[in-house]
N, C-alpha and C positions, 0 to 999 in steps of 0.2 A: 225554503232554499229549494226542497223539492218538486214542492208545488209550484212555483215560477216556474221552474225548468220546464214540468210538464204544461204548463200554461203554453211557455215560449213553443215549445216542439209542436204542440196542437195549432197555433198561430201559422207556423211555419209550412203544416200541412195541409191547412184552410186554403194558405195564399197562392202553394204548388197546386190544389185541386183547381182553384180557382182560375188561375193561370191558365192549364191543361182545357180546361172547360172554354174556355176564350178562344184560344188558340186554333182548337180543333173546332170549334162552333163558325168559325170564322174563314173557314177553308171554302174557296169558293164552290157554289155546285155545279158538275157537270154531268149533265143527260147523257147515258151512254144506251147504244143498243144491248138489247138481247138476245141471246142464240135465236129465241123466236123472232125478235125483229130483222134480224140479220137477213133473215128467209123467207120473208114477207112479200108477197107477188107486189106491192106497191113499191117496196125498195128495188127490187130486182129490175120492173119498169122504168121508174122516176130516174134513176141515177144516170146522172149526164156524166160525170167524171169523177174518176177516184184518186184519192192524194194520199200517199203515205207518210208518215211523219216518226222519228226514233230518235232517242238519245245516240247519242255515238258509242263505241264498243267498250273506251276509257271507261264510261259511266255508267256500265254493268257489269265491272269485276264484282261486286257483290250482288250479283244478278239480281238488282234492282231497278233495271234500265224499264222504261216502256216506250212504247210506240201505237200509233192510232191510225187505224184506216179511216180515210174524210170522205163519203160520200156526200156528193154535192148531186141536188137536183138541177132540174131546168131553169129554174127561179135562182139558184145560188142559194139556196141553204141546206145548209150541210148536217149531217149525223156522223155520230163517231162510234168508232168499235176499237175498244180497248186492246191491247196483248201486250206481251214482254218485249223487249227491246231487239233489235237486230240493223245494225248501222248498214245502210245501202240496201236495204230491204226491198222487195218489189211486191205490188198488186197485181192481180190480172183477173179479167172478166171473160168470158163466153158469154153467149146471148143468153144463157140460161143459169149461170153457176159464176158465184165468186170465188175465188182462188185466193187464201191469205195466208203469210206465214210468219212466225216470227223465231226466237231464239232456240227453242224446242218445241215449236208447235205447228201442224198444218190447219186450216180449217178451211172447208169446203159451204159453201153454204147454197141452195138451189130450192126449188118451190117443196119438197119432200122434208124440206129441214136444214137444221146446222150439224154438222158433223164436226168432232174435235179429235185429232190424233195427235198423241204424244208421241216424239221423234228420239230415238235412243242416242243421237249424235246431238249435239248443240254446236250451232253455227253462230257466228260473230259477223260475217261480212256477206251480205247478198249478190249477185252475180246478174241472174235474168230466169225468168219464167217463160215456159211456152206450155204450148199444147196440140197433140200430135192425134188431128181426127181419124186416122188410121187404128190405133189401139184405141184411143177414146181415155189417153192417161195425159195429165199433167205434170210435167218438167221442171222442177224449180233447180236453181244450180248457184252453186254457194263456192267461194276461195275459203276453203276451210281452214289451213295453217299446216304449220308441221306435223310429223308422224313422229312416235315414238323411235322408230329406227332411224331418223334423220331425211327422211324425205320429207316430198309434201303430197296432200289430199285436198283435191274439188270435191265435195261432196254433191250427188244429185239426188234429190227428193222425187221418188216417183208413183203415183197412184192415181186413184180414182176415188168415189164413195165407198169403195169396199177396203179399204185398205192401200197405207204408202209404207214404202220401203226406201232403202238406202244403198246406192250404187257410188263406186268411187273412182275418180280418173289421178292416177299420180303424177300429177303435174298443176303448177298454177299458171292462171290465164292472166298472160299479159293483155288479150284482149278477147274478145267474146262477140257471137251475133247468132243468127238463126236464120234458115233459108230450106226451102223445100223437104221440110222432116228432119232436118240436119243442125245440130250445135255445130257452128264454126267457132274457131278458137286460135290463137297463136301462143303457142307452148314452147317452150325450150329454155336453157339456160343461157347465161353470157357468149359464150362461146359460137352456137347454132341456135337458132327459132325457127319457127315454121308453120306455115299456114294447114292445119288439118280440120278433118270432118268428123263428125261421130252419130251416125243415126240415133236419133231420140227413140230407144228400146233399152231393155231390159239389160241386153248383152255388149258390154263396152266393145266397140269396135273403131280405132283411130284410123284415120287413112290421112298421110301426109298430099296436101296437093301441092305443094311447093315449098324448099328453102329458102328463107329470107337472110342468112347470114347471122353473124355475129349481132347480138341488139345493140351494141353501142350504145347509146344515149337517147334510142329513139322510146318514144311512148305514143299507144293509143290515143288518139284522141276521141273516136265514137266505134259505138259497135261495127261491125263488118258487115257490110253489104252485099247485096246480090242481084244482078239483073242481066238476063239473059246467061249466057256463057261467062260473065266476067264477075270477080268478085272483085271490091272496091275496099281498101282501108285506107284510114287518114290516119298520120302517122307525123308525130312532130321530133324535131332532131333539139335538144335542148342545148348540145355542144355547137351546133352549125346556126341554133336561132331560127331554124326554117319548118315550114310543116308541108306534107307532101301528100298528093291521093295516089297510092299503087294501084294500079289497074292490071289486076292477073288474070290470062287465060284458064279457064278450068283444065281446057283439055288440051292447048298447045304448051302451057305451063308459060308461058310468055308473061314477063313482069315489065311495064311500062310505068313510070314515075312522071308526074305532072306538079310542077311548085303551085299551091295553094294560096300561102303569105306568106311572110318572112315576120320575126319579133325584133321589137326594138332592143329588147334585153330581157333578161332572166324576170323581172317586176313584169313586165308585158306578158310573156309567157302566162305567168302563174294566174294574172287578170282574166287572160281570155281562153284560162281550161273552164270547158264548157259545165254549165247548171248539172247535168247528168248526162254523162258520156253514152248511157242505155237509149237516151232519146236524143242526141244531138244531131242526127243527120237521117236524110232519107232520099230516095232517089223518087221524082216525080215528070214523066214527060221528058224521060234523056238527059236530065239535069240533076244533078247531085247538090244540096241543099246540107249546109252546114252551120249552125248557129254557134257562137264562140262566147263565152262569159260575160262580153261587155254589151253586146245585144246585137253585133254584126251578124247577118248574115250574107255567108259566100254561097255562090252559085258556081257550080264547075260543069260548063256542058263537057260529056262524054264524047262527043264525037269531033270535037274542034280542041278540046283540051283551054280553052277561054274561060277564066274567071274575073267574075266581078261581083260587087258588093250592090245587090238591087236595090234592098232596105235596111232598115235598123229598128229593133224595136223599141219604141218609146218608152222611157222613163226605166231603162235598164239600168241597173245599178253601177255598170262602170266596173264590175270586178269585187266592189267593196261589199257586197250583204248577197252574194251568189246563192248563199244557203236558204235566202229566201224566196229562189224563184226555183222555174220547171219550165220546161218545154215538152211538147207532143206534136210529133207530125201525124196528118191524116186525112187523108181524101182531097190533098191539095190544099190544104191549109196547116198555119203551124198555129199552136194554141201557147199561150205563155201566161203562166201562173205567176203572178207580181205582189211585192208588196208597194204599197205607195207611202215612203215614208211620209210627208206631211201631214198626212190623215190618219197612217196608221192603219190601213184598211189593205184588203186584198182582194183583187181581180183575178178573171182567165181574161185576158184578150184574144180575140183571134185575128190571123191575120193571111189575106187570100196569097199565097206562093206568088202566081202568075203578075199580080199587080200589086206587090205588096201593101196594099190598102190594109188599116185595120178598119174591120167590118163589125165587129162586135166586143162590147166591153160588160163582161158579167160581173159584178159584185158579189163575192163568197161571204156570207154571214155566218157567226158562229163560231169564229176559231178563236176567239179574246178568252171563252172560258178553257179551251183548252191549254191556252196558253198558261193561263193566271194558276191552275191545276198544276201543270208542269213547275212553274217555278215554285210554287208552296211545296213542293219535292225536292227542291233545290235539286231541279235538271232542267236540260234544256233541248230542246228536238228541234229538228233540222227537217226540212220536206225532202226526201228521198227519190220518189218514184210519181208518175202522174200518169194517168192514160184519160183517153175521152173515148166515150164509148158510140 
């Protein structure tokens, strides 16, 4: 009897071993960049676009979330750098340096190598990243969460190759942006919000530009923009089902609002939430362009106040799969990273803002391995940032 029991136990162990072997041997192969690869001169030179994919914060409760920086070259070939998770994380690149970050690290890569900095505070929600030429420092902002005393903190990681430190803004950022070496933000509580600015420097010096009154049901739609003496805020009111452009004069503090468009109902509002608030709007030749979550490009003439829809992004998902899409404005062009449902492929489409013409369609190769790898980990990732160099 004991002999039979022993044989049965051995058989069970063998089956378990073989099952584990075949399970792990069938994990999809995924080629990842090393620290040496990340600082390779060819990668710095050839990268035409950068994408950032991550798990959501709720998938990182056990500290097993993951993210990828995707480096896309001129031919659409992609290479992957794997990190810990960071929902709404950002990527950033100067002419000679890549800046990347995750939950608890900052990575800087240039021709001198790749440096990894372990940060004392763990973040879960990214906001924006900027570089200040004046002091040569990177500034990465995070909506960090509630503090032990019941307050709120938004952390800023700042530094360069010599090291990074963290400073704190004791506010939740309803909206943010950057202009003229300043971090722009809308902060406050239910009774009073205001537009403020803070120089990108180590010493936190907030300066109120103008009061915006009670927040009500207002929600930001894009980054805060600035052109000349004017700040521009795109804000939706989910109670009135409207969206407006707030034009604020920096010196006179005059606030003027212009209707942008209305929503049919709350479902229409949800569908039109932009793919990425950081990259949803720009100002080019006096025209403010805003792309919503169903691919309609709205153009606001800052001189006349007129609004029209000069073109619509081809193949936009109409709000159903917007986590597979990203937009980016640069030099009079709108870049659209999109998923083709029929062929299960991805492309970066380029539009001319002036004419609305689709002038290029670049297939992006190499993402399938990333998605298969993540699926095997029983996770899912979404694109949260996109830049074109």
